[in-house]
N, CA, C and O atoms as a GROMACS GRO file, in nm:
protein
  368
    1MET      N    1   0.081  -0.120   0.000
    1MET     CA    2   0.000   0.000   0.000
    1MET      C    3   0.086   0.126   0.000
    1MET      O    4   0.062   0.218  -0.078
    2LEU      N    5   0.186   0.130   0.088
    2LEU     CA    6   0.267   0.251   0.098
    2LEU      C    7   0.343   0.279  -0.031
    2LEU      O    8   0.356   0.395  -0.071
    3ARG      N    9   0.392   0.175  -0.096
    3ARG     CA   10   0.466   0.193  -0.221
    3ARG      C   11   0.383   0.273  -0.322
    3ARG      O   12   0.437   0.358  -0.394
    4ARG      N   13   0.254   0.247  -0.328
    4ARG     CA   14   0.168   0.316  -0.424
    4ARG      C   15   0.164   0.466  -0.400
    4ARG      O   16   0.148   0.543  -0.495
    5THR      N   17   0.178   0.509  -0.275
    5THR     CA   18   0.171   0.653  -0.245
    5THR      C   19   0.293   0.728  -0.297
    5THR      O   20   0.289   0.850  -0.310
    6TYR      N   21   0.401   0.656  -0.325
    6TYR     CA   22   0.520   0.720  -0.383
    6TYR      C   23   0.504   0.737  -0.534
    6TYR      O   24   0.561   0.829  -0.592
    7GLY      N   25   0.429   0.649  -0.596
    7GLY     CA   26   0.405   0.657  -0.740
    7GLY      C   27   0.289   0.748  -0.776
    7GLY      O   28   0.285   0.805  -0.885
    8ASP      N   29   0.196   0.762  -0.684
    8ASP     CA   30   0.078   0.846  -0.705
    8ASP      C   31   0.068   0.943  -0.588
    8ASP      O   32   0.011   0.910  -0.484
    9MET      N   33   0.123   1.061  -0.606
    9MET     CA   34   0.129   1.160  -0.498
    9MET      C   35  -0.008   1.206  -0.451
    9MET      O   36  -0.021   1.264  -0.343
   10ASP      N   37  -0.112   1.181  -0.532
   10ASP     CA   38  -0.247   1.224  -0.495
   10ASP      C   39  -0.331   1.112  -0.434
   10ASP      O   40  -0.445   1.134  -0.394
   11LEU      N   41  -0.276   0.991  -0.428
   11LEU     CA   42  -0.347   0.879  -0.368
   11LEU      C   43  -0.367   0.906  -0.220
   11LEU      O   44  -0.273   0.940  -0.148
   12CYS      N   45  -0.490   0.891  -0.175
   12CYS     CA   46  -0.522   0.919  -0.035
   12CYS      C   47  -0.612   0.808   0.017
   12CYS      O   48  -0.724   0.790  -0.031
   13TYR      N   49  -0.563   0.734   0.114
   13TYR     CA   50  -0.644   0.629   0.176
   13TYR      C   51  -0.738   0.692   0.279
   13TYR      O   52  -0.709   0.798   0.334
   14GLU      N   53  -0.848   0.625   0.304
   14GLU     CA   54  -0.948   0.677   0.397
   14GLU      C   55  -0.884   0.710   0.533
   14GLU      O   56  -0.813   0.627   0.591
   15GLY      N   57  -0.910   0.830   0.581
   15GLY     CA   58  -0.860   0.872   0.711
   15GLY      C   59  -0.718   0.927   0.708
   15GLY      O   60  -0.664   0.964   0.812
   16GLY      N   61  -0.657   0.931   0.589
   16GLY     CA   62  -0.518   0.977   0.579
   16GLY      C   63  -0.506   1.101   0.493
   16GLY      O   64  -0.605   1.171   0.467
   17GLU      N   65  -0.386   1.128   0.450
   17GLU     CA   66  -0.361   1.239   0.360
   17GLU      C   67  -0.274   1.190   0.246
   17GLU      O   68  -0.202   1.091   0.260
   18SER      N   69  -0.281   1.258   0.134
   18SER     CA   70  -0.200   1.219   0.019
   18SER      C   71  -0.054   1.256   0.044
   18SER      O   72  -0.023   1.339   0.129
   19SER      N   73   0.034   1.193  -0.032
   19SER     CA   74   0.177   1.228  -0.023
   19SER      C   75   0.199   1.373  -0.064
   19SER      O   76   0.286   1.440  -0.008
   20ARG      N   77   0.122   1.422  -0.160
   20ARG     CA   78   0.136   1.561  -0.202
   20ARG      C   79   0.101   1.656  -0.088
   20ARG      O   80   0.171   1.755  -0.064
   21THR      N   81  -0.008   1.627  -0.016
   21THR     CA   82  -0.049   1.712   0.096
   21THR      C   83   0.054   1.705   0.208
   21THR      O   84   0.090   1.808   0.267
   22ALA      N   85   0.102   1.585   0.238
   22ALA     CA   86   0.202   1.569   0.345
   22ALA      C   87   0.332   1.641   0.308
   22ALA      O   88   0.393   1.707   0.392
   23THR      N   89   0.374   1.628   0.182
   23THR     CA   90   0.496   1.695   0.138
   23THR      C   91   0.480   1.846   0.150
   23THR      O   92   0.572   1.915   0.196
   24SER      N   93   0.366   1.897   0.109
   24SER     CA   94   0.340   2.041   0.119
   24SER      C   95   0.349   2.088   0.264
   24SER      O   96   0.403   2.195   0.292
   25ARG      N   97   0.296   2.009   0.355
   25ARG     CA   98   0.301   2.042   0.498
   25ARG      C   99   0.446   2.047   0.546
   25ARG      O  100   0.484   2.138   0.620
   26ALA      N  101   0.527   1.950   0.506
   26ALA     CA  102   0.668   1.946   0.547
   26ALA      C  103   0.746   2.063   0.488
   26ALA      O  104   0.825   2.126   0.557
   27VAL      N  105   0.722   2.092   0.361
   27VAL     CA  106   0.791   2.204   0.296
   27VAL      C  107   0.753   2.336   0.363
   27VAL      O  108   0.837   2.424   0.378
   28GLN      N  109   0.628   2.349   0.404
   28GLN     CA  110   0.584   2.470   0.473
   28GLN      C  111   0.660   2.489   0.604
   28GLN      O  112   0.700   2.601   0.637
   29VAL      N  113   0.679   2.381   0.679
   29VAL     CA  114   0.754   2.390   0.805
   29VAL      C  115   0.898   2.432   0.779
   29VAL      O  116   0.951   2.520   0.847
   30VAL      N  117   0.962   2.369   0.681
   30VAL     CA  118   1.101   2.404   0.648
   30VAL      C  119   1.109   2.550   0.604
   30VAL      O  120   1.202   2.620   0.642
   31THR      N  121   1.015   2.594   0.524
   31THR     CA  122   1.013   2.734   0.478
   31THR      C  123   1.000   2.829   0.596
   31THR      O  124   1.067   2.932   0.601
   32GLU      N  125   0.913   2.795   0.691
   32GLU     CA  126   0.897   2.879   0.810
   32GLU      C  127   1.027   2.887   0.889
   32GLU      O  128   1.065   2.994   0.938
   33VAL      N  129   1.096   2.775   0.902
   33VAL     CA  130   1.224   2.773   0.974
   33VAL      C  131   1.327   2.858   0.899
   33VAL      O  132   1.400   2.937   0.960
   34LEU      N  133   1.333   2.843   0.767
   34LEU     CA  134   1.428   2.921   0.688
   34LEU      C  135   1.400   3.071   0.698
   34LEU      O  136   1.493   3.151   0.700
   35ASN      N  137   1.274   3.107   0.704
   35ASN     CA  138   1.236   3.249   0.713
   35ASN      C  139   1.246   3.305   0.855
   35ASN      O  140   1.230   3.425   0.875
   36SER      N  141   1.271   3.219   0.952
   36SER     CA  142   1.275   3.262   1.092
   36SER      C  143   1.401   3.340   1.126
   36SER      O  144   1.405   3.413   1.225
   37GLY      N  145   1.503   3.325   1.044
   37GLY     CA  146   1.630   3.391   1.074
   37GLY      C  147   1.724   3.307   1.157
   37GLY      O  148   1.838   3.347   1.181
   38TRP      N  149   1.678   3.191   1.202
   38TRP     CA  150   1.766   3.102   1.279
   38TRP      C  151   1.876   3.050   1.189
   38TRP      O  152   1.852   3.018   1.072
   39LYS      N  153   1.993   3.040   1.243
   39LYS     CA  154   2.105   2.987   1.166
   39LYS      C  155   2.101   2.834   1.161
   39LYS      O  156   2.133   2.773   1.059
   40ASN      N  157   2.061   2.773   1.273
   40ASN     CA  158   2.052   2.627   1.282
   40ASN      C  159   1.920   2.590   1.348
   40ASN      O  160   1.872   2.661   1.436
   41ALA      N  161   1.863   2.478   1.307
   41ALA     CA  162   1.739   2.430   1.366
   41ALA      C  163   1.734   2.279   1.354
   41ALA      O  164   1.802   2.220   1.269
   42VAL      N  165   1.656   2.217   1.439
   42VAL     CA  166   1.633   2.073   1.433
   42VAL      C  167   1.485   2.051   1.408
   42VAL      O  168   1.400   2.106   1.478
   43ILE      N  169   1.455   1.970   1.308
   43ILE     CA  170   1.317   1.932   1.277
   43ILE      C  171   1.308   1.781   1.292
   43ILE      O  172   1.389   1.708   1.234
   44VAL      N  173   1.212   1.734   1.368
   44VAL     CA  174   1.198   1.592   1.395
   44VAL      C  175   1.066   1.543   1.336
   44VAL      O  176   0.963   1.611   1.348
   45SER      N  177   1.068   1.427   1.273
   45SER     CA  178   0.947   1.370   1.216
   45SER      C  179   0.963   1.220   1.202
   45SER      O  180   1.065   1.163   1.242
   46HIS      N  181   0.862   1.155   1.147
   46HIS     CA  182   0.867   1.011   1.122
   46HIS      C  183   0.924   0.986   0.982
   46HIS      O  184   0.930   1.076   0.898
   47GLY      N  185   0.965   0.863   0.959
   47GLY     CA  186   1.036   0.828   0.837
   47GLY      C  187   0.964   0.857   0.708
   47GLY      O  188   1.025   0.903   0.611
   48ASN      N  189   0.832   0.833   0.703
   48ASN     CA  190   0.760   0.857   0.579
   48ASN      C  191   0.763   1.005   0.542
   48ASN      O  192   0.791   1.039   0.427
   49LEU      N  193   0.735   1.092   0.636
   49LEU     CA  194   0.735   1.235   0.606
   49LEU      C  195   0.876   1.284   0.573
   49LEU      O  196   0.893   1.368   0.485
   50ILE      N  197   0.976   1.233   0.643
   50ILE     CA  198   1.114   1.269   0.612
   50ILE      C  199   1.147   1.228   0.469
   50ILE      O  200   1.206   1.306   0.394
   51SER      N  201   1.108   1.107   0.431
   51SER     CA  202   1.140   1.061   0.295
   51SER      C  203   1.067   1.144   0.190
   51SER      O  204   1.121   1.167   0.082
   52LEU      N  205   0.945   1.188   0.218
   52LEU     CA  206   0.874   1.274   0.123
   52LEU      C  207   0.944   1.408   0.109
   52LEU      O  208   0.954   1.461  -0.002
   53LEU      N  209   0.991   1.464   0.220
   53LEU     CA  210   1.064   1.591   0.213
   53LEU      C  211   1.194   1.574   0.135
   53LEU      O  212   1.226   1.657   0.050
   54LEU      N  213   1.268   1.468   0.163
   54LEU     CA  214   1.393   1.445   0.090
   54LEU      C  215   1.364   1.419  -0.057
   54LEU      O  216   1.442   1.460  -0.143
   55GLY      N  217   1.254   1.352  -0.087
   55GLY     CA  218   1.214   1.330  -0.226
   55GLY      C  219   1.176   1.459  -0.296
   55GLY      O  220   1.193   1.472  -0.417
   56HIS      N  221   1.124   1.554  -0.220
   56HIS     CA  222   1.094   1.686  -0.276
   56HIS      C  223   1.223   1.758  -0.315
   56HIS      O  224   1.229   1.828  -0.416
   57LEU      N  225   1.327   1.740  -0.234
   57LEU     CA  226   1.456   1.804  -0.260
   57LEU      C  227   1.534   1.731  -0.369
   57LEU      O  228   1.612   1.793  -0.442
   58ASP      N  229   1.515   1.600  -0.380
   58ASP     CA  230   1.586   1.518  -0.479
   58ASP      C  231   1.491   1.406  -0.523
   58ASP      O  232   1.465   1.313  -0.447
   59GLN      N  233   1.441   1.415  -0.645
   59GLN     CA  234   1.341   1.319  -0.693
   59GLN      C  235   1.392   1.175  -0.696
   59GLN      O  236   1.312   1.082  -0.709
   60ALA      N  237   1.522   1.155  -0.685
   60ALA     CA  238   1.577   1.019  -0.683
   60ALA      C  239   1.549   0.950  -0.549
   60ALA      O  240   1.564   0.828  -0.539
   61PHE      N  241   1.509   1.026  -0.447
   61PHE     CA  242   1.480   0.969  -0.316
   61PHE      C  243   1.334   0.927  -0.315
   61PHE      O  244   1.245   1.011  -0.319
   62GLY      N  245   1.310   0.796  -0.309
   62GLY     CA  246   1.173   0.745  -0.317
   62GLY      C  247   1.148   0.631  -0.221
   62GLY      O  248   1.205   0.624  -0.112
   63PHE      N  249   1.061   0.541  -0.263
   63PHE     CA  250   1.018   0.431  -0.177
   63PHE      C  251   1.134   0.343  -0.133
   63PHE      O  252   1.143   0.307  -0.016
   64GLU      N  253   1.222   0.308  -0.225
   64GLU     CA  254   1.335   0.220  -0.190
   64GLU      C  255   1.425   0.287  -0.085
   64GLU      O  256   1.477   0.219   0.004
   65GLU      N  257   1.444   0.417  -0.097
   65GLU     CA  258   1.525   0.490   0.002
   65GLU      C  259   1.452   0.495   0.136
   65GLU      O  260   1.515   0.489   0.242
   66TRP      N  261   1.319   0.508   0.132
   66TRP     CA  262   1.241   0.503   0.255
   66TRP      C  263   1.263   0.368   0.324
   66TRP      O  264   1.281   0.362   0.445
   67GLU      N  265   1.260   0.259   0.245
   67GLU     CA  266   1.281   0.126   0.301
   67GLU      C  267   1.418   0.113   0.368
   67GLU      O  268   1.434   0.036   0.463
   68ALA      N  269   1.517   0.188   0.319
   68ALA     CA  270   1.653   0.179   0.371
   68ALA      C  271   1.675   0.268   0.494
   68ALA      O  272   1.782   0.262   0.555
   69LEU      N  273   1.576   0.349   0.531
   69LEU     CA  274   1.590   0.432   0.651
   69LEU      C  275   1.602   0.344   0.774
   69LEU      O  276   1.542   0.237   0.781
   70SER      N  277   1.681   0.390   0.869
   70SER     CA  278   1.690   0.320   0.997
   70SER      C  279   1.602   0.395   1.097
   70SER      O  280   1.549   0.502   1.067
   71ASN      N  281   1.589   0.339   1.215
   71ASN     CA  282   1.506   0.402   1.316
   71ASN      C  283   1.584   0.406   1.447
   71ASN      O  284   1.597   0.302   1.512
   72PRO      N  285   1.634   0.520   1.488
   72PRO     CA  286   1.619   0.651   1.425
   72PRO      C  287   1.718   0.670   1.311
   72PRO      O  288   1.806   0.587   1.287
   73ASP      N  289   1.702   0.780   1.242
   73ASP     CA  290   1.791   0.819   1.133
   73ASP      C  291   1.805   0.971   1.138
   73ASP      O  292   1.714   1.040   1.183
   74VAL      N  293   1.918   1.022   1.092
   74VAL     CA  294   1.942   1.166   1.100
   74VAL      C  295   1.998   1.215   0.967
   74VAL      O  296   2.096   1.161   0.915
   75TYR      N  297   1.936   1.318   0.914
   75TYR     CA  298   1.982   1.383   0.792
   75TYR      C  299   2.007   1.530   0.820
   75TYR      O  300   1.936   1.593   0.898
   76GLU      N  301   2.109   1.584   0.755
   76GLU     CA  302   2.138   1.727   0.762
   76GLU      C  303   2.096   1.789   0.630
   76GLU      O  304   2.139   1.746   0.523
   77LEU      N  305   2.011   1.890   0.639
   77LEU     CA  306   1.968   1.964   0.521
   77LEU      C  307   2.040   2.097   0.520
   77LEU      O  308   2.052   2.163   0.623
   78SER      N  309   2.089   2.137   0.403
   78SER     CA  310   2.159   2.264   0.388
   78SER      C  311   2.093   2.344   0.277
   78SER      O  312   2.055   2.290   0.173
   79PHE      N  313   2.079   2.473   0.301
   79PHE     CA  314   2.017   2.562   0.204
   79PHE      C  315   2.108   2.681   0.183
   79PHE      O  316   2.139   2.754   0.277
   80THR      N  317   2.150   2.700   0.059
   80THR     CA  318   2.234   2.814   0.022
   80THR      C  319   2.165   2.882  -0.095
   80THR      O  320   2.170   2.833  -0.208
   81GLY      N  321   2.102   2.996  -0.068
   81GLY     CA  322   2.024   3.060  -0.173
   81GLY      C  323   1.914   2.966  -0.217
   81GLY      O  324   1.847   2.905  -0.133
   82PRO      N  325   1.894   2.952  -0.347
   82PRO     CA  326   1.789   2.862  -0.395
   82PRO      C  327   1.831   2.715  -0.396
   82PRO      O  328   1.748   2.627  -0.417
   83ALA      N  329   1.959   2.688  -0.373
   83ALA     CA  330   2.010   2.550  -0.378
   83ALA      C  331   1.990   2.482  -0.243
   83ALA      O  332   2.000   2.545  -0.137
   84SER      N  333   1.963   2.352  -0.248
   84SER     CA  334   1.950   2.274  -0.126
   84SER      C  335   2.022   2.142  -0.144
   84SER      O  336   2.039   2.093  -0.256
   85SER      N  337   2.063   2.085  -0.032
   85SER     CA  338   2.127   1.954  -0.035
   85SER      C  339   2.100   1.886   0.098
   85SER      O  340   2.062   1.950   0.196
   86PHE      N  341   2.120   1.756   0.100
   86PHE     CA  342   2.106   1.682   0.226
   86PHE      C  343   2.205   1.568   0.227
   86PHE      O  344   2.246   1.517   0.122
   87LYS      N  345   2.240   1.528   0.348
   87LYS     CA  346   2.328   1.412   0.364
   87LYS      C  347   2.291   1.340   0.492
   87LYS      O  348   2.248   1.400   0.590
   88ARG      N  349   2.308   1.210   0.488
   88ARG     CA  350   2.283   1.127   0.605
   88ARG      C  351   2.403   1.144   0.697
   88ARG      O  352   2.517   1.123   0.656
   89ILE      N  353   2.378   1.183   0.822
   89ILE     CA  354   2.490   1.209   0.912
   89ILE      C  355   2.499   1.111   1.028
   89ILE      O  356   2.596   1.110   1.103
   90TRP      N  357   2.397   1.027   1.044
   90TRP     CA  358   2.402   0.927   1.150
   90TRP      C  359   2.299   0.820   1.124
   90TRP      O  360   2.190   0.847   1.075
   91MET      N  361   2.336   0.699   1.156
   91MET     CA  362   2.242   0.588   1.158
   91MET      C  363   2.296   0.484   1.253
   91MET      O  364   2.417   0.474   1.271
   92PRO      N  365   2.208   0.406   1.315
   92PRO     CA  366   2.255   0.307   1.414
   92PRO      C  367   2.336   0.196   1.349
   92PRO      O  368   2.383   0.105   1.418
   0.00000   0.00000   0.00000
């Protein structure tokens, strides 16, 4: 079931939200943090939402990468002007 939500961003199961809606919510939070003026911030979430955000930044990050996430997992996101990047900085 979850795999389908990566291929169809508008697929929404009863009682849930689509991947497109969830991604938009995550991007909004990151945008708010970037506009806050803080130099560094920590954002914590669950693996599915993290993978959707990373997929928004790099379309190569999808379901298979979600499957490879550990619990917990830590990524560092960097934003320089309009450019963004991320790297995995810790895993158990």
